[in-house]
N, C-alpha and C positions, 0 to 999 in steps of 0.2 A: 503493500499500499504504499501510496506517495505522499508528499509532505506538501502542506499548501502553503502558497506563497501569502504575501503579505494583503493584498488587496483585491478586490472584486470588482470586474468591470460588466458594462451592462451593454449587449447590442443591441439595437432598435427593431424594432415590430416591423416587418417588411411582409340445326337439327336436334332438337332437344331431349336430353337425357333426365333418366328420371333419379333424385337422388334424396335421402333420407337423411337428414342434418341434423334431427333429434334424438339419435340413438346416445345410450347412455355410454359413458366412457369404459373400454375396456383395458384393463392393465394388460393382459396378457394376449397379443396379438403374435401370430405365427408368423415365422422368419419370412416365409414367403411373401409375406403381404409387407416386408419393409425394404426398402431401398437405403442402402448406406449414403451417408452423404458427404460437400466440402464448400472456396472465393477467390471482384471487380481488380485487378492488380492495381496496383499505381507505385466492434469489439465494442408524480400526481400528489401526481400526488403519490411522494414516498411515506410509507407508512411504518415506522416502527423500525427497533432493528432484530436480529436476527436473536432465538432465545437459545439460551443453552451454551452461549459462548460467554465467558467469563475471562478477564483478565486483572491484574494489578495493576491501581491507579499509575505506578511508575512505567510501567508499558505502554499506556495508551496515551496517544501525541497529544498535547494540546493544543488548542487550537483557540484559547483566548490569553489576550496579553495578562501576565502576571506584575502587577504593580504592588511592588514592597515597600511598606511604609514601617518604621520604627515608633513605637507608643511608649513613652515615659509613664510606668505606672507607680504608685505609691506603694513604699515599702512592704513588704507581708509580716502582718505580726504574728509573732508565735502563739499557738492555740492555747486557751486557758486548761486546766487538768480537769477533766470530767470528773463531777461528783459521784461519789458511790449511790447506785439504787437503794431507795428506802425499801421496808416490806411492804406499804402501800403500792410504790410503783409497781413492784412485782406482781402484786394480785391485780392490779388494773391490766398489766400486758398481758397475763394468763386469760383474764376474761374476756381480751377484745381478739385472742387469736383464734382463727377461722378452723372449724370442723371440716378438714376437708372430705371426710369419710362421708359425712352427712351431706355435704354441697354437692357429690357427685353418687348421690344414692339412684338416680334413676339414670345413670350411666353419663357417657361423654356426649358432650354436646353436639351436633353436627356441624354447626360452623359458629365462628366467632363473631361478632360486628363489633369494630372499633370505630366509635366516634372519635374523629379529631377536627377540632374547631380551629386548629392551627393555619395559619396560610402556607401554602404548599411552595411558595415563590421564596427565593433566597433573601435574607434578611439584607436590608439597606447597607452598603458600606458607604464608610464616609470618604468623600471627594479626594482623588488623588492628583497629583499631578504628574501629567503624562511625561513619560521619559523621553531625552532628547532624542531625534530622527537620526538614525543613521543612514544616509541614502547611499542607495547603488547609482552609479551613473548609467545613462540608457543607452549611450552611444559607444560603450565597449570599452571604455577606459579603465574602469573598473570591474572586474569578472565574478560574478555570482559564485557563491561557495560550491553549489552542485555541479558546476559547468566542470569542475575538476575530476570528476567520478566519470569512471567509464560509461560506454554506451553499450556494452553486452548485456544480453537478460540475465546471465547469471549473476549479476550485481545488484540488481535491484528486485525486490519484492513483488511478487502480482500472485495473489491469489488462484490465478489462472492455473500457473504452473508449481503451486506448492500445495500439497496435501493437506498440511499443519500450517495453521494461521501464525505470524509474527507480525510485531508491529514495530513502526520506525519509534526510534525513542528521542527521535529530534523534537525539541521544543520550539516549535515556529509560532511566535506571535501574530494572532489575527486581527486585525483593524477593518473595522466595518466602515465602509467609505461613505461619501454620500452619494446620492442615487443621481446619475446625468444620463437622461436619455438622449442619443444622438437623434436627428430629425432627417437623416440620408441613410438610407438603407446600404448603401452600396460603399459606406465608410470601412477603409482599409482596417482589417482585422489585428493587424501591427500597432495601429493608432489605438486599441483597446485592449493590447495586452496589459495586465495587473502587473502591479510594481513588484520588484525584487527585494524592495527594502523591507530590512526585519524592525525599523523604528515603528514610531507613533505616526506617521502622515500617511497619505494616500498619495496616489501618484500624482495627482493633479497640486500637490502642495499644502493642502488643506489640512488642519490641525483636526485629529479625532479626539473626542471626548473620550474619557474613561469610560468600560463597560458600565458601571454602577455608580449612584453617587448617593446621597442621603446623609442621615444621620445613622450613627451605631447604634443598634438596638431598636430602631423604628419599624414598625411592621406596616407593609404596604394593604393597602385595603382594595380588594377589587371590585367592582362593581358585579352586579348581577350578571348582566348581559355579557359581559367579559369572560366569568365563570362559564355561564352556559355555552357559550360559543367554543370555550376550550375543552368542555368535557364533550362537548358534539364532535369536535376535528378528532379527540382522543377515541371515542367509541367509532369513529370512522375508519382511521387509523387500525384500530385492532381489528374491526373487520375484516379488513382490505388485507391484512397481514395474513390473517387465520383463514379466511376464506375466498380466493381470489372471485368467486362467482357470488359472493353475497352481495356485491355492488352492482351484478347485472340487472337492469329491469327490463322485464320482457313486455313487449307492445299487449296491448289491449286484446280480447278475443271476443269478437271478431276486430281483425286490426283495419285500421282507417286509413283507406287509400284514397288519397284526394284527388279531386278533380283537376282539371285546367285550371293554374291560375289565371285571374283576369289581371293584364297588365297595363295600368293607365297609361295614355299620351298625354304628357305634359306639355302645351304650347310653348315656343321658345318667344320669348317677348323681345330678347335681344338680338335676335340675328339680323344680320344683315347681308347685302346682297355679295359682298368683295368679303366677306369672312370665310374661310376656310375651316372646316371643324373635321375632317378625315384626311387621313394621308391616300396613296394609291390604293392600298391592298384594304382599305376600309376599316380600319383601324382611327380610334378616336385620338386627336391630337390633345395631349393632355399638357395643361401650363400651370403650374402652382398658383394658387391664390383665384383660378376662375371658378367661374358658377356653374353648378351642376343641377338645373334648376333653382329656385328662389331657397330650397331649404338646405341644399349640400353644396359646400364651397372644397375645392380640392386645394389638398396639403402637397401631395407629393405622388409620384407612380411608387408602385411597390413592384410591380413584376409585368412581364408580357408573355403571352404564347397564341398559340395558333387561334384560339376561341378568342382574343382579345385582349384586354389590359386591365391590371386592377390598381386602384388607387387608395390612398390615405385620405377621409374627408373628413369635414367638420359636418355635425349633424345641427344644425338650427334649431330643432325643434326640442330635441332631446338633450340639447346642450352635453354632448359626447363625440369622440371620435371613433368612426368607423370604416368597413371597408366595403369598396364597390366595385365590383365584376361588371367593367365596361363591356358588350359583345361588339364584336365587329359590325359593320351593318351588310352583312353579304345573307343573303336568303338562308343557306343551309345552316349557317350558326346561328342564326337567329331563331329559326327552328329545331335547333339543338337544345337553345336553351330554355324553352319554353319546358320540354322535356326535364330538365333540370330543375326547374322552378318546381313541377309537380312531385320529384321526388322529393324536394327541400322542404316541401310543405308536407308532404307524407310524415318523414322524419319529425318533425315540430309536432304535428297531430299525435302520434305516439308517443312522447316522450316531452313532455311540455317542460321539464326540469333539467334536460340536459344530462341525464344521468349518464348516458352510452356514450360521450363525448363526439357525437359527431354535428359539423359547425350547422346553424340553424338560421334560416329564412327572416330577415326582420322586415325588409322593405323592398317593393320593387317598383320600375316605371319605365315607360318608354319615351326616351329624350334625344331629339336629333336623328331619329332612325336608329339608334343605340339601346338595346333593352340593359337596363342596368340593375343588378341583383346585390341588394345592400344585405352584409352580415356583420357580426361583433368582428373587432379588430383585435387579432391576435399577434401572437411574436413571429418570429421569423422559421421558415419550414426546417425541418430536421436535416433534410441535406445540406442547406444553407450554412446551419450550425457545424456541421461534419467541415463542410469546405472553409469556413473560418478558422477553423482547429486544424488546419492541414489534415484533413483527413485522418485525424490519430482516434481511435474505435472510442465508444463509450465505455462507463464502469459496465461489468457485469450484472450488479443491480439496477442498475438504468435499464439495461436490456431488457432483464426482468419484470420491469416496471411498464415499458413500451410495450412490450409482449402482451401483458394482461390488458391493457386498454386497448390495442389492436385487437385483439380476440373478441373483447367487451362489443365493441364496436362493430366488430363484423358479424357477430353472433346476432346483434341486435338487426342489421340489415338482412341478413338471411333468415330471421323471423317475419320480418316483412314481406318476404318473397323478391329481394333485391339483392342484386349481384354488382359489386363497385366496378369489378373491371380494369381499375387502371390504379392498385395500390402501389405504391413508392413512396419513397423518403421526401420526394418535393410536396407529395400531398398528404403529408402530416406535419402539423404547427404546432410549435411550441407555445404555450400559454404564456410563459415569463422565459424569457432571456438571460437572465442573471446566471451567471456562475461564477465559480473560483477556482483561479490556475492551481494545478499541484504539480510537483514535480514526477514526471513520467520516467525518465532514463533508463529505457529498455526497446529492446526491438518489437517493432509493431507487428502484430499477427497478420499472417497473409495466407491468402488461397491458391497460392501459385509459388513454385519455386523459383521464377524467375524475379520476383520481387522480395526484395531486403531494405526495408525503410527502418530508421531508429526516430526518437523522438525524446527531446528533454523533458519538455511539459505538456500539459494538457489541459483544457478547460474541461472543468466538471459544473456539468447544471445543479444549481440549487433546489430545482423543482423540475422534476422531468414529466409534469403533467401535460398531455397533448390534445388535439383536436384531429379530428380525419375530416379533410375538406376536398373539393372537386369531385363533384355527383355528375360531372356534364357526361359521362360515358356509361352511367348506373343505367343499369338494365333490369325491368320485372321480369320475373322467371317462365310468364306467360304470356310474355311478349317477344315482340322480334328480335333476334340475335344475329347481329352482323358477325360474317364470318372470322375476323381479326379483332383482337382488342387486346389489350394490356401493353403496356410499354415492355418492349423486347427484353430488356435484362429481366424482368419478372413475369414473362411469359411461360406459362404451363404446358408441358408436352403436348396433351390434348388438343391445345389451339393450335399448335404449330403442326401437329398430324392431321388436321381437321375432322376431329373424331365431334365435335359439337363440344360445348363447353356449359358450364353451370357453377352453382356455388363453390364446388373446391377449388377453380382455376384462382380464388382470392386466398386461399390457403397457402398454396404453393407461392403466391407472391409473398406473402408474409414470411415463409422461410425465406425467402430470398432477401428479405430486408433485416431478418435478425441476423443472418449470417455478416450482411453488410457492417450493421452495427456493431460488430464483435471485432472486424479488420478493419474496417474504414472503407471499403472499396466493394464495390458489385462485384457480386458472385460471377455471373456469367457475362462477361463483357467480349460483346460479338452480333455482329448483325448477319450473320448468314445461320439458315435454319439446320443444314447439316453439322457445320460445326458446333451449333447450340446443344443439338442432342448429342454429339460425342462428347463434350463438356459435362452434359448431365450423366453419362454414363461414368465419367471419369470422376466426379465428385461423389456420385450414389454407390459407386464401387460394385455395379450390378447391371446387366444388361436390360434393355427394353423388355419387358415382358411379351412372350412370343402371342398371348391373347391379344394384346394390345396391337402386334404388327398383323396378327389375321385380321381384326376388325379394319384396320387400315389397308387391305389387300380388298376386303368384302366392300368398303363403302366406296372403294375408287375402282373396283374391276371396270367399268365403264369409260374411264379416263384415265388410263395408265399412261398414255402416250403424252398426255397433256402436260404442259411446262409448270401448272399449278399442283400435280397430283402429288400426295405424299409417298406413294410408292417408290418415287425415283430415289427416297432416301434410303432404301433396304435392298438387298441382292440376298438369295435363299435364306429369306426370313431372318436377317441381321443387318444391323447397320451398315451401309456401303461407307465406311470410314475408316480410314483413308483410301481413296480411290485414285485414279491417274491424272484426276485433273486436283486434288488437292495439293495446296500448294506448301513449300518446306516451312514456310513461318507458320502457318496453321497448324501443321504436325508438331512442331516446338511449342506452340502454344499450348494445346490440348494435352499432351505428354507432361507438361509443366504442372498441370492444376493436382493440387492434392485432393486425398479424399476426406470426409468431414473431420474423421477421428484423428486427422493429423493437422486440420487447422484447429481445432478445436481440442485440446489433448484431455484425455478423460482420467486426469490425476485428482481431480475431488470428486465429491458426491456431486455437488451443484453441475460442474461440467459433464457428468456421466448422465444426468436427468435431462439435460439442455440436449444432448446429443441425440438420446432416448425419444425425445420430442420432434427433434427436426428428423428421425428418422422416418418417423410416423407422417410427416409432412412431404418429403420428397419421395413418396409413391407415386409409381408411372399411372397407376388405375387410379381415376379419380375416385372412383365410387369405393376402392379403399381406404382411401385418404382421410385422415382424422379431421372431424369437422370442428367447427369453432368452439362451441358448447364443451366437445369432450377434451379440446384443448386447455380448457379454463380448470378442468379437473385433473389436469394431470401434475403428478407430484412435484417437478420442478418448480411450481408456483410455491411450494412450502417449504423449499429449500431455502435456508439462510446463509446470509454471506456478509462478512465485513472488506468493505472496500472504499475507494475513494468517493463513491456514491452517499456511503452512509456519514462518511466525515462530511461531506458537504451538507447533508440534511442535518446534522447537529448546528451546522453554522448557520444555516437558515433559521432552526427553531429560536436559536439564540439572539438571533436579529430580529425575529418576530415579537419573542419575550422585550426585548427592549423596547421597540418601537409602542409596544402595550403599555410599558411600564410610563413610555414619555408620555404618552396619549393620556393615561388616567392621570398622570400629576398634572397637565394641563387643564383637564377637566376641575381638578380639585382646587388649582389655583383660581382658576374662572371664578369658582363658587365661593371661595374666600375671598376674590375681590368685590364679589356681588353683595357679600354680607356685609362688608365694611361699607 
């Protein structure tokens, strides 16, 4: 486990088959149904800590600054000699002595309830003078201490590669910086790197107040609302930690399938003949501070895709920021957006409190021939965070939390008879971008022997809560299915082989995403179908099922000579790879692919359970692939681990406690001022 650096930075927001996806989870599945698995060349609500793991206080890394201060106490007076007890005192003492045999005459109690009215927060400490800052130059003139360490994986602890837990004894002071959100999503990641100074100042030079202040012995009174909120959050964390399936909220029965959403056309009162609002491709021209109807004002561009653009805007009616997806003024994209609106309306109608973490529709309108979809504003995508982190993988506990939330969202979609069809890191948004920089100093895991990356530091999210977005390609199971769906790297084998697709294609995509979180790079980096299938066989460690190949021959018997027929990928019921047309670079690339157990070494119980889940995901036959609900009941989600993710969680909790104390003191001071 790594050592956190001093400061925390913040990045700115920016043919149908029948499948039974409600089967109970079966822990014992035959080996014939499993495919061994492996990784793109180039690892919420976090709830609680692992149980059953204890370490001495001297072994745990400190994440708070220790302010030492000497107090001069009055000399201790020697105690007076005790007086000898009298006969009356002895009699009174014997009279008060409890008869325990009589007390437990009805047997031992089933439970003991202890009522403690003491405050559970730490007693206030006297204000201390912050230590003098020790700055480290950012231009390289003064080297950070950890840069002297070797970069080999053997020189740094990582719970992924170590069966027995051990902790760094380095005591690194943690300072809580002032939040400052940038207004530019494309700001360089280097400009947001946390400082390496071990003093009591942040990277921007602002002095940090001590973690605690107050009068010695004074107890802080919590408001009833604060206490209830703490209890609610604690219960939520406890449920999530004990039972991952507990937080899943199934849709009502029968489900509410929304009708077409009416999109109101907003007249353009400010349009002039010389004004150009679209570019040559039909994209809306985005200019900061421009009006998008009288209600919304554009703040900045967040992103652009084939469908259109996404902007951050100010909602004058609700007095809050929001995200607006501005669809291209092209007929086919306008029509596709109406399908997306119906899907978003269905999600909101069946989960009003958004328990299942899918983005919700807030408003929609048609302005200047652009359909605009308004949603809540969240942080950057998981992919963008990986990119800003130099594609250094996530901590294993965060991968576990991401997986839990993804399977929850997808289980909800599947219960609504919806298939997302385009799951990928770009379509997963972080709720909060705040992170802590930790020392990494090890070789980055890879899914290919051709890649050997090393990293000194990595950013670790303080809160790995996510939202699933982009339902533009989502399809109802009983409606038309296009032949090809999903982004290439996350595409399931049944889609490549033209066998038809359904709910299981989403599960395959999740498997690819989880391996990418572990290595930092996409698992299947290719744009060729035959090479893609060869990579699957290399990673899964087994040939494509003969029954699947037979189905390919059967479904394509009338079009074997067609260039689009999947039969051309096989010869004598085996994958025709490599063949005479295969390039040397392709053969080298496929040969370098690692098997799953080589990418994720099964040295810990956590990794063994993780591998078992992935093997149940990477199954060629979609009918035998694990479902989202079954995955949520997999033992991996019950497996504890201590790593950088849990350390970042402690930092977040401490910051939240401090913020609550500051807010309570502010309110208390206001009441005191009003009393005077």
